[in-house]
NUPA-320362 format. One line per field, with one value per residue: residue number from 1; residue in three letters; chain; x, z, y of N, C-alpha, C, O in turn. Coordinates in Angstrom, 3 decimals. Example, Ala and Ser with C-alpha at 12.3 -4.5 7.8 and 13.67 -1.06 7.14 Angstrom:
BEGIN
drenfi = 1 / 2
pase = ala / ser
bamar = A / A
n_X = 13.190 / 12.850
n_Z = 7.800 / 7.080
n_Y = -5.690 / -2.250
ca_X = 12.300 / 13.670
ca_Z = 7.800 / 7.140
ca_Y = -4.500 / -1.060
c_X = 13.200 / 12.900
c_Z = 7.800 / 7.870
c_Y = -3.300 / 0.030
o_X = 14.236 / 13.409
o_Z = 8.465 / 8.039
o_Y = -3.319 / 1.138
# end
This chain:
BEGIN
drenfi = 1 / 2 / 3 / 4 / 5 / 6 / 7 / 8 / 9 / 10 / 11 / 12 / 13 / 14 / 15 / 16 / 17 / 18 / 19 / 20 / 21 / 22 / 23 / 24 / 25 / 26 / 27 / 28 / 29 / 30 / 31 / 32 / 33 / 34 / 35 / 36 / 37 / 38 / 39 / 40 / 41 / 42 / 43 / 44 / 45 / 46 / 47 / 48 / 49 / 50 / 51 / 52 / 53 / 54 / 55 / 56 / 57 / 58 / 59 / 60 / 61 / 62 / 63 / 64 / 65 / 66 / 67 / 68 / 69 / 70 / 71 / 72 / 73 / 74 / 75 / 76 / 77 / 78 / 79 / 80 / 81 / 82 / 83 / 84 / 85 / 86 / 87 / 88 / 89 / 90 / 91 / 92 / 93 / 94 / 95 / 96 / 97 / 98 / 99 / 100 / 101 / 102 / 103 / 104 / 105 / 106 / 107 / 108 / 109 / 110 / 111 / 112 / 113 / 114 / 115 / 116 / 117 / 118 / 119 / 120 / 121 / 122 / 123 / 124 / 125 / 126 / 127 / 128 / 129 / 130
pase = unk / unk / unk / unk / unk / unk / unk / unk / unk / unk / unk / unk / unk / unk / unk / unk / unk / unk / unk / unk / unk / unk / unk / unk / unk / unk / unk / unk / unk / unk / unk / unk / unk / unk / unk / unk / unk / unk / unk / unk / unk / unk / unk / unk / unk / unk / unk / unk / unk / unk / unk / unk / unk / unk / unk / unk / unk / unk / unk / unk / unk / unk / unk / unk / unk / unk / unk / unk / unk / unk / unk / unk / unk / unk / unk / unk / unk / unk / unk / unk / unk / unk / unk / unk / unk / unk / unk / unk / unk / unk / unk / unk / unk / unk / unk / unk / unk / unk / unk / unk / unk / unk / unk / unk / unk / unk / unk / unk / unk / unk / unk / unk / unk / unk / unk / unk / unk / unk / unk / unk / unk / unk / unk / unk / unk / unk / unk / unk / unk / unk
bamar = A / A / A / A / A / A / A / A / A / A / A / A / A / A / A / A / A / A / A / A / A / A / A / A / A / A / A / A / A / A / A / A / A / A / A / A / A / A / A / A / A / A / A / A / A / A / A / A / A / A / A / A / A / A / A / A / A / A / A / A / A / A / A / A / A / A / A / A / A / A / A / A / A / A / A / A / A / A / A / A / A / A / A / A / A / A / A / A / A / A / A / A / A / A / A / A / A / A / A / A / A / A / A / A / A / A / A / A / A / A / A / A / A / A / A / A / A / A / A / A / A / A / A / A / A / A / A / A / A / A
n_X = -8.437 / -9.608 / -11.949 / -12.549 / -12.216 / -14.312 / -16.419 / -16.585 / -16.380 / -18.908 / -20.448 / -19.891 / -21.200 / -24.111 / -24.438 / -23.447 / -25.743 / -28.103 / -26.994 / -27.547 / -30.270 / -31.187 / -29.965 / -27.391 / -27.706 / -26.046 / -25.427 / -25.156 / -26.058 / -28.438 / -29.393 / -29.166 / -31.365 / -33.666 / -33.581 / -34.308 / -36.703 / -36.815 / -37.321 / -38.772 / -38.543 / -37.631 / -37.526 / -36.683 / -36.357 / -37.653 / -40.024 / -39.324 / -36.339 / -37.321 / -38.148 / -36.237 / -34.582 / -34.417 / -34.508 / -35.052 / -38.213 / -38.514 / -40.588 / -42.217 / -41.912 / -42.268 / -44.605 / -46.060 / -46.847 / -49.205 / -50.054 / -48.822 / -49.002 / -50.151 / -48.554 / -47.128 / -45.809 / -47.811 / -46.709 / -45.086 / -42.395 / -40.930 / -38.062 / -37.767 / -36.377 / -35.138 / -33.844 / -31.862 / -30.193 / -27.518 / -24.539 / -24.483 / -27.245 / -29.855 / -32.908 / -33.963 / -34.433 / -37.290 / -39.226 / -38.222 / -38.490 / -41.730 / -42.381 / -41.441 / -43.231 / -45.266 / -45.449 / -43.247 / -40.394 / -37.636 / -36.475 / -34.394 / -31.167 / -29.969 / -27.514 / -25.537 / -27.047 / -28.746 / -26.779 / -24.870 / -25.461 / -25.771 / -22.759 / -22.020 / -22.916 / -25.455 / -28.661 / -30.772 / -34.542 / -36.768 / -38.803 / -41.526 / -44.257 / -45.012
n_Z = -9.302 / -7.964 / -8.574 / -7.436 / -4.509 / -4.155 / -4.358 / -2.464 / -0.267 / -0.806 / -0.149 / 2.376 / 3.620 / 2.954 / 4.536 / 6.830 / 7.449 / 7.406 / 9.674 / 11.525 / 11.894 / 14.239 / 17.111 / 18.988 / 21.555 / 24.528 / 25.789 / 28.896 / 29.574 / 28.331 / 30.149 / 32.483 / 31.981 / 31.735 / 34.439 / 35.782 / 35.110 / 32.808 / 29.848 / 26.752 / 25.193 / 22.539 / 20.437 / 17.395 / 16.284 / 15.437 / 16.575 / 17.363 / 18.131 / 20.201 / 21.847 / 22.362 / 24.306 / 25.226 / 25.527 / 29.076 / 29.158 / 26.711 / 23.510 / 21.391 / 18.926 / 16.074 / 16.422 / 17.885 / 16.601 / 15.487 / 17.554 / 18.473 / 19.037 / 21.497 / 23.159 / 23.899 / 25.925 / 27.047 / 27.030 / 24.758 / 24.533 / 25.979 / 26.409 / 23.803 / 22.673 / 20.091 / 18.663 / 17.239 / 15.504 / 15.633 / 15.314 / 12.308 / 11.872 / 10.012 / 10.710 / 12.865 / 12.463 / 11.304 / 13.800 / 14.878 / 13.404 / 13.275 / 15.629 / 15.568 / 13.700 / 14.879 / 16.730 / 18.682 / 19.965 / 21.195 / 20.198 / 20.185 / 19.078 / 19.988 / 18.568 / 19.608 / 19.693 / 20.351 / 20.263 / 21.076 / 23.491 / 24.798 / 24.768 / 26.676 / 28.918 / 30.333 / 31.732 / 30.588 / 29.223 / 29.068 / 26.983 / 27.127 / 25.895 / 25.547
n_Y = -22.417 / -20.236 / -20.638 / -22.615 / -21.907 / -20.391 / -21.443 / -23.911 / -21.487 / -20.785 / -23.069 / -23.531 / -20.976 / -21.793 / -23.935 / -23.685 / -21.577 / -22.734 / -24.858 / -22.830 / -21.756 / -23.488 / -23.164 / -24.552 / -27.054 / -28.171 / -31.217 / -31.037 / -28.609 / -29.197 / -31.366 / -30.133 / -28.542 / -30.140 / -31.568 / -29.540 / -29.307 / -27.532 / -28.055 / -29.485 / -31.890 / -33.417 / -36.250 / -37.909 / -40.135 / -42.359 / -44.772 / -47.439 / -46.780 / -44.909 / -46.409 / -48.345 / -46.485 / -42.995 / -40.132 / -38.384 / -38.241 / -37.095 / -36.679 / -38.777 / -38.555 / -39.001 / -41.064 / -39.406 / -37.115 / -35.985 / -34.673 / -32.810 / -30.261 / -30.397 / -31.513 / -29.914 / -26.797 / -24.390 / -21.920 / -19.983 / -19.245 / -20.917 / -23.303 / -25.498 / -28.658 / -30.232 / -33.346 / -36.455 / -38.786 / -38.238 / -35.985 / -35.713 / -35.987 / -35.116 / -34.997 / -33.976 / -31.632 / -31.644 / -31.668 / -29.680 / -27.545 / -28.064 / -27.002 / -24.626 / -23.440 / -23.805 / -21.735 / -21.537 / -19.652 / -20.444 / -22.777 / -25.059 / -27.491 / -30.421 / -31.400 / -33.457 / -35.439 / -38.522 / -40.748 / -39.481 / -38.566 / -41.384 / -41.741 / -39.873 / -41.047 / -40.381 / -40.219 / -42.541 / -42.834 / -45.861 / -47.980 / -46.975 / -44.809 / -41.470
ca_X = -8.303 / -10.594 / -13.188 / -12.738 / -12.313 / -15.411 / -17.504 / -16.274 / -17.088 / -20.645 / -20.951 / -19.628 / -21.854 / -25.096 / -24.317 / -23.616 / -26.868 / -28.773 / -26.870 / -27.757 / -31.695 / -31.684 / -29.140 / -27.458 / -27.438 / -24.978 / -25.834 / -24.576 / -27.059 / -29.774 / -29.455 / -29.887 / -32.494 / -34.624 / -33.668 / -35.135 / -38.331 / -37.556 / -37.577 / -39.751 / -37.611 / -38.978 / -36.844 / -37.037 / -35.227 / -38.174 / -40.633 / -38.976 / -35.503 / -37.904 / -38.898 / -34.889 / -33.975 / -34.355 / -33.707 / -36.138 / -39.783 / -39.231 / -41.682 / -41.856 / -42.305 / -43.257 / -45.918 / -46.969 / -46.711 / -50.179 / -50.481 / -47.491 / -49.418 / -51.186 / -47.680 / -45.777 / -46.163 / -48.562 / -45.693 / -44.337 / -41.268 / -39.965 / -37.082 / -38.101 / -34.963 / -34.773 / -33.320 / -32.017 / -29.098 / -26.114 / -24.100 / -24.719 / -28.571 / -30.350 / -34.446 / -34.636 / -35.301 / -38.679 / -39.987 / -37.890 / -39.786 / -42.850 / -42.234 / -41.150 / -44.523 / -46.679 / -45.445 / -42.089 / -38.822 / -36.699 / -36.474 / -33.009 / -31.061 / -28.885 / -27.096 / -25.039 / -28.444 / -29.386 / -25.822 / -23.959 / -26.114 / -25.292 / -21.633 / -21.969 / -23.700 / -26.205 / -29.352 / -31.975 / -35.707 / -36.976 / -39.672 / -42.433 / -44.066 / -45.954
ca_Z = -8.048 / -6.659 / -8.603 / -6.259 / -3.458 / -4.011 / -4.464 / -1.111 / 0.642 / -0.935 / 0.471 / 3.874 / 4.160 / 3.193 / 5.584 / 8.182 / 7.175 / 7.713 / 10.633 / 12.672 / 11.998 / 15.300 / 18.166 / 19.122 / 23.443 / 24.398 / 26.748 / 30.175 / 29.148 / 28.603 / 31.365 / 33.805 / 31.768 / 32.332 / 35.877 / 36.588 / 34.349 / 31.741 / 28.678 / 26.657 / 24.648 / 21.577 / 19.933 / 15.659 / 15.581 / 15.528 / 17.837 / 17.673 / 18.891 / 21.505 / 22.786 / 23.071 / 25.146 / 25.097 / 26.254 / 29.821 / 29.187 / 25.380 / 23.340 / 20.321 / 17.475 / 15.135 / 17.049 / 18.126 / 15.336 / 15.269 / 19.035 / 19.084 / 19.769 / 22.614 / 24.347 / 23.968 / 26.903 / 26.709 / 27.047 / 23.566 / 24.378 / 26.353 / 25.536 / 23.613 / 22.064 / 19.250 / 18.535 / 16.350 / 16.298 / 16.431 / 14.503 / 10.735 / 11.042 / 9.884 / 10.771 / 13.530 / 11.376 / 11.005 / 14.576 / 14.676 / 12.319 / 13.542 / 16.921 / 15.112 / 12.855 / 16.567 / 17.276 / 20.003 / 19.652 / 21.645 / 19.591 / 19.944 / 18.677 / 20.276 / 17.941 / 19.866 / 19.730 / 21.202 / 20.783 / 22.066 / 25.206 / 25.061 / 24.873 / 27.915 / 30.183 / 30.564 / 31.696 / 29.248 / 29.529 / 28.179 / 27.078 / 27.634 / 25.220 / 26.617
ca_Y = -22.060 / -19.335 / -20.756 / -23.970 / -21.510 / -19.178 / -22.619 / -23.647 / -20.681 / -20.554 / -24.353 / -23.324 / -20.391 / -22.785 / -24.875 / -22.672 / -20.814 / -24.133 / -25.559 / -21.932 / -22.189 / -23.763 / -22.759 / -26.231 / -27.007 / -28.949 / -32.271 / -30.826 / -27.597 / -29.840 / -32.167 / -29.186 / -27.394 / -31.281 / -31.129 / -27.619 / -28.930 / -26.018 / -27.926 / -30.231 / -32.788 / -34.225 / -37.539 / -37.899 / -41.101 / -43.353 / -45.258 / -48.627 / -46.359 / -43.891 / -47.330 / -48.610 / -45.637 / -41.788 / -38.355 / -38.755 / -37.271 / -36.855 / -36.755 / -39.511 / -37.244 / -39.987 / -41.267 / -38.382 / -35.559 / -35.109 / -34.398 / -31.768 / -29.034 / -30.403 / -31.797 / -28.862 / -25.929 / -23.345 / -20.810 / -19.948 / -19.300 / -22.270 / -24.263 / -26.925 / -29.288 / -31.328 / -34.391 / -37.188 / -39.904 / -38.078 / -34.922 / -35.680 / -36.489 / -33.915 / -35.508 / -33.660 / -30.381 / -31.621 / -31.880 / -28.470 / -26.639 / -27.995 / -26.287 / -23.162 / -23.339 / -23.795 / -20.478 / -21.607 / -18.664 / -21.000 / -23.983 / -25.971 / -28.693 / -31.276 / -31.717 / -34.891 / -36.765 / -39.656 / -41.494 / -38.096 / -38.423 / -42.441 / -41.431 / -39.316 / -41.992 / -39.586 / -41.032 / -42.796 / -43.802 / -46.780 / -48.450 / -46.459 / -43.546 / -39.772
c_X = -9.294 / -11.553 / -13.734 / -13.235 / -13.574 / -16.351 / -17.232 / -16.289 / -18.517 / -20.903 / -21.045 / -21.061 / -23.836 / -25.013 / -24.363 / -25.143 / -27.963 / -28.718 / -27.283 / -29.161 / -32.129 / -30.583 / -28.794 / -27.383 / -26.601 / -26.216 / -25.697 / -26.001 / -28.822 / -30.621 / -29.975 / -31.609 / -33.932 / -34.614 / -34.575 / -36.441 / -38.351 / -37.453 / -38.571 / -39.004 / -38.330 / -37.651 / -37.378 / -36.416 / -36.357 / -38.781 / -39.840 / -37.134 / -35.910 / -37.701 / -37.461 / -34.304 / -34.192 / -34.581 / -34.901 / -36.858 / -39.707 / -40.343 / -41.621 / -42.502 / -42.860 / -44.295 / -47.075 / -47.149 / -48.216 / -50.902 / -49.518 / -48.075 / -50.286 / -50.188 / -46.632 / -46.657 / -47.031 / -47.620 / -44.420 / -42.632 / -40.205 / -39.463 / -37.875 / -37.045 / -35.623 / -33.625 / -33.120 / -31.077 / -27.809 / -25.938 / -24.365 / -26.277 / -29.313 / -32.361 / -34.831 / -34.965 / -36.935 / -39.698 / -39.272 / -38.680 / -41.125 / -43.447 / -42.335 / -42.460 / -45.419 / -46.516 / -43.923 / -40.835 / -38.417 / -36.526 / -34.787 / -32.849 / -29.877 / -27.884 / -25.883 / -25.744 / -28.257 / -27.727 / -24.818 / -24.589 / -25.630 / -23.938 / -21.283 / -22.527 / -24.705 / -27.709 / -30.431 / -33.322 / -36.222 / -38.375 / -41.528 / -42.769 / -44.949 / -47.012
c_Z = -7.321 / -7.567 / -7.599 / -4.785 / -3.294 / -3.918 / -3.015 / 0.067 / 0.109 / -0.235 / 1.933 / 4.304 / 3.786 / 4.207 / 6.991 / 8.301 / 7.870 / 9.433 / 11.838 / 12.548 / 13.007 / 16.015 / 18.596 / 20.820 / 23.538 / 25.617 / 27.844 / 30.177 / 29.394 / 29.376 / 32.400 / 33.443 / 32.008 / 33.819 / 36.991 / 35.756 / 33.391 / 30.359 / 28.094 / 24.843 / 23.178 / 20.672 / 18.420 / 15.386 / 15.470 / 16.540 / 18.297 / 18.626 / 20.030 / 22.025 / 23.554 / 23.867 / 24.858 / 25.844 / 27.542 / 29.426 / 27.913 / 24.892 / 21.791 / 19.177 / 16.631 / 15.448 / 17.545 / 17.754 / 15.545 / 16.489 / 19.372 / 19.638 / 21.314 / 23.577 / 24.585 / 24.961 / 26.486 / 26.582 / 26.109 / 23.722 / 25.765 / 25.668 / 25.402 / 22.576 / 21.660 / 18.823 / 17.534 / 16.435 / 16.127 / 15.227 / 13.173 / 10.445 / 10.901 / 10.452 / 11.970 / 13.576 / 11.395 / 12.250 / 15.384 / 14.576 / 12.818 / 14.767 / 16.409 / 14.654 / 13.967 / 16.863 / 19.007 / 19.273 / 20.414 / 21.555 / 19.720 / 19.681 / 19.556 / 19.546 / 18.038 / 19.554 / 20.464 / 21.308 / 21.259 / 23.643 / 25.487 / 25.931 / 26.273 / 29.203 / 30.788 / 30.339 / 30.345 / 30.244 / 28.510 / 27.786 / 27.076 / 26.519 / 25.942 / 25.614
c_Y = -21.417 / -19.695 / -21.897 / -23.434 / -20.905 / -20.389 / -22.889 / -22.728 / -20.464 / -21.834 / -24.011 / -22.169 / -21.175 / -23.606 / -24.364 / -21.711 / -22.061 / -24.740 / -24.557 / -21.628 / -22.336 / -24.085 / -24.225 / -26.177 / -28.229 / -30.084 / -31.763 / -29.703 / -28.521 / -30.791 / -31.091 / -28.370 / -29.030 / -31.535 / -30.387 / -27.898 / -27.739 / -26.464 / -29.408 / -30.221 / -33.601 / -35.179 / -37.977 / -38.917 / -42.681 / -43.769 / -46.493 / -47.892 / -45.430 / -45.455 / -48.140 / -47.782 / -43.984 / -41.025 / -38.708 / -37.939 / -36.762 / -37.463 / -37.635 / -38.791 / -38.624 / -40.425 / -40.339 / -36.767 / -35.096 / -34.036 / -33.184 / -30.541 / -29.359 / -31.157 / -30.410 / -27.589 / -25.204 / -21.763 / -20.783 / -19.969 / -20.595 / -23.080 / -25.803 / -27.096 / -30.531 / -32.417 / -35.383 / -38.141 / -39.097 / -36.339 / -34.642 / -36.264 / -35.185 / -34.171 / -34.356 / -32.096 / -30.315 / -31.352 / -30.219 / -27.291 / -26.603 / -27.016 / -24.948 / -22.656 / -23.113 / -22.349 / -20.359 / -20.500 / -19.337 / -22.667 / -23.970 / -27.432 / -29.307 / -32.116 / -33.096 / -35.738 / -37.523 / -40.621 / -40.483 / -38.526 / -40.028 / -42.363 / -41.026 / -39.675 / -41.125 / -40.274 / -41.529 / -43.599 / -44.542 / -47.389 / -47.976 / -45.050 / -42.246 / -39.291
o_X = -9.794 / -12.427 / -14.861 / -14.085 / -13.979 / -17.279 / -17.679 / -16.221 / -19.262 / -21.869 / -22.065 / -21.851 / -24.700 / -26.116 / -25.108 / -25.458 / -28.466 / -29.652 / -27.410 / -29.376 / -33.179 / -30.059 / -29.683 / -26.954 / -26.536 / -27.334 / -26.753 / -26.977 / -29.780 / -31.830 / -31.030 / -32.511 / -35.048 / -35.693 / -35.115 / -37.254 / -39.346 / -37.468 / -39.001 / -38.911 / -39.398 / -36.751 / -38.534 / -35.813 / -35.908 / -38.353 / -39.659 / -36.773 / -35.035 / -36.777 / -37.398 / -33.271 / -33.993 / -34.903 / -35.829 / -36.415 / -40.608 / -40.985 / -40.902 / -43.678 / -44.003 / -45.192 / -48.303 / -47.443 / -48.442 / -51.749 / -49.506 / -47.616 / -50.898 / -50.623 / -45.672 / -47.868 / -47.160 / -48.028 / -43.288 / -41.850 / -39.026 / -39.915 / -38.302 / -36.721 / -36.259 / -32.466 / -34.064 / -30.966 / -26.896 / -26.838 / -24.487 / -26.645 / -29.269 / -32.976 / -35.968 / -35.574 / -37.648 / -40.820 / -39.846 / -39.244 / -41.756 / -44.547 / -43.232 / -42.872 / -46.281 / -47.514 / -43.776 / -40.481 / -39.098 / -36.467 / -34.077 / -33.670 / -28.882 / -27.516 / -25.409 / -25.323 / -27.509 / -27.491 / -23.873 / -23.961 / -24.994 / -23.785 / -20.462 / -22.630 / -24.735 / -28.062 / -30.714 / -33.336 / -36.236 / -39.198 / -42.488 / -41.842 / -45.487 / -47.738
o_Z = -6.282 / -7.450 / -7.131 / -4.055 / -2.131 / -3.153 / -2.253 / 1.225 / 0.865 / 0.507 / 2.605 / 5.188 / 4.609 / 4.687 / 7.944 / 9.388 / 8.982 / 10.194 / 12.970 / 13.530 / 13.310 / 15.768 / 18.603 / 21.305 / 22.693 / 26.054 / 28.301 / 30.831 / 30.166 / 29.386 / 33.026 / 34.142 / 32.444 / 34.385 / 38.094 / 35.623 / 33.117 / 29.509 / 28.893 / 23.914 / 23.060 / 20.267 / 18.340 / 14.313 / 15.435 / 17.614 / 19.505 / 19.646 / 20.832 / 22.838 / 24.736 / 24.329 / 23.646 / 26.995 / 27.085 / 29.247 / 27.620 / 25.399 / 20.958 / 18.830 / 16.796 / 14.641 / 17.604 / 18.353 / 15.760 / 16.454 / 20.493 / 20.601 / 21.996 / 24.678 / 25.319 / 24.829 / 25.266 / 26.056 / 26.315 / 23.061 / 26.078 / 24.651 / 26.155 / 21.775 / 22.245 / 18.708 / 16.746 / 17.594 / 16.754 / 14.605 / 12.801 / 9.396 / 11.762 / 10.470 / 11.968 / 14.457 / 11.471 / 12.005 / 16.356 / 15.299 / 12.892 / 14.849 / 16.775 / 15.089 / 13.920 / 17.263 / 19.903 / 18.104 / 21.292 / 22.451 / 19.396 / 19.843 / 19.776 / 19.848 / 17.050 / 19.133 / 21.410 / 22.387 / 21.915 / 24.684 / 26.539 / 27.114 / 26.966 / 30.227 / 32.014 / 29.265 / 29.357 / 31.216 / 27.331 / 28.653 / 27.023 / 26.251 / 27.031 / 25.891
o_Y = -21.847 / -18.836 / -22.064 / -23.944 / -20.896 / -20.125 / -22.032 / -23.139 / -19.842 / -21.657 / -24.164 / -22.500 / -20.871 / -23.864 / -24.595 / -21.226 / -21.901 / -24.990 / -25.022 / -20.917 / -21.771 / -25.171 / -25.076 / -25.130 / -29.122 / -29.811 / -32.200 / -30.071 / -28.467 / -31.019 / -31.199 / -27.910 / -28.749 / -31.708 / -30.475 / -26.983 / -27.068 / -25.574 / -30.240 / -29.419 / -34.203 / -34.444 / -38.391 / -38.927 / -43.827 / -43.344 / -46.645 / -48.480 / -45.103 / -45.499 / -48.478 / -48.267 / -43.898 / -41.321 / -39.374 / -36.805 / -35.977 / -38.382 / -37.083 / -38.678 / -39.052 / -40.182 / -40.406 / -35.733 / -33.905 / -33.143 / -32.677 / -29.928 / -28.537 / -31.496 / -30.176 / -27.412 / -25.298 / -20.728 / -21.219 / -20.652 / -20.759 / -23.607 / -26.678 / -26.219 / -31.408 / -32.019 / -35.445 / -38.540 / -39.634 / -35.776 / -33.475 / -36.792 / -34.306 / -33.105 / -33.886 / -31.489 / -29.315 / -30.911 / -29.728 / -26.470 / -25.548 / -26.470 / -24.189 / -21.580 / -22.235 / -21.750 / -19.528 / -20.652 / -18.809 / -23.509 / -23.019 / -28.335 / -28.616 / -33.252 / -33.658 / -36.816 / -37.272 / -41.167 / -40.922 / -38.719 / -40.085 / -42.668 / -41.627 / -39.000 / -41.228 / -40.761 / -40.852 / -44.354 / -44.186 / -47.096 / -48.744 / -44.286 / -42.444 / -38.336
# end
């Protein structure tokens, strides 16, 4: 029993460390930041999903990964938010890590993803790429 508890504790620490690499941002916080033009948002769901509906102003990471450095703000402390499908999706980390590697220091994760965004009846932008 002690071995099982130790294993579970180790697994929890590993998952927590990974989840904590990029702090979460709530839907309401992101909506406020978008309205104030204080966030750059990166969608990692793929181009078909992006065209069907994405967070307003988001960058299509799959289609524009090569241009990411040009699409992100000049201020490396600016808020950059990456998201994918929802709470169980980890694809966002590719964009978050790319922003971090470019020197951005305020990179966050919308863990609710596009599914949570839609469930909250938050506005969507569709059928155009940036």
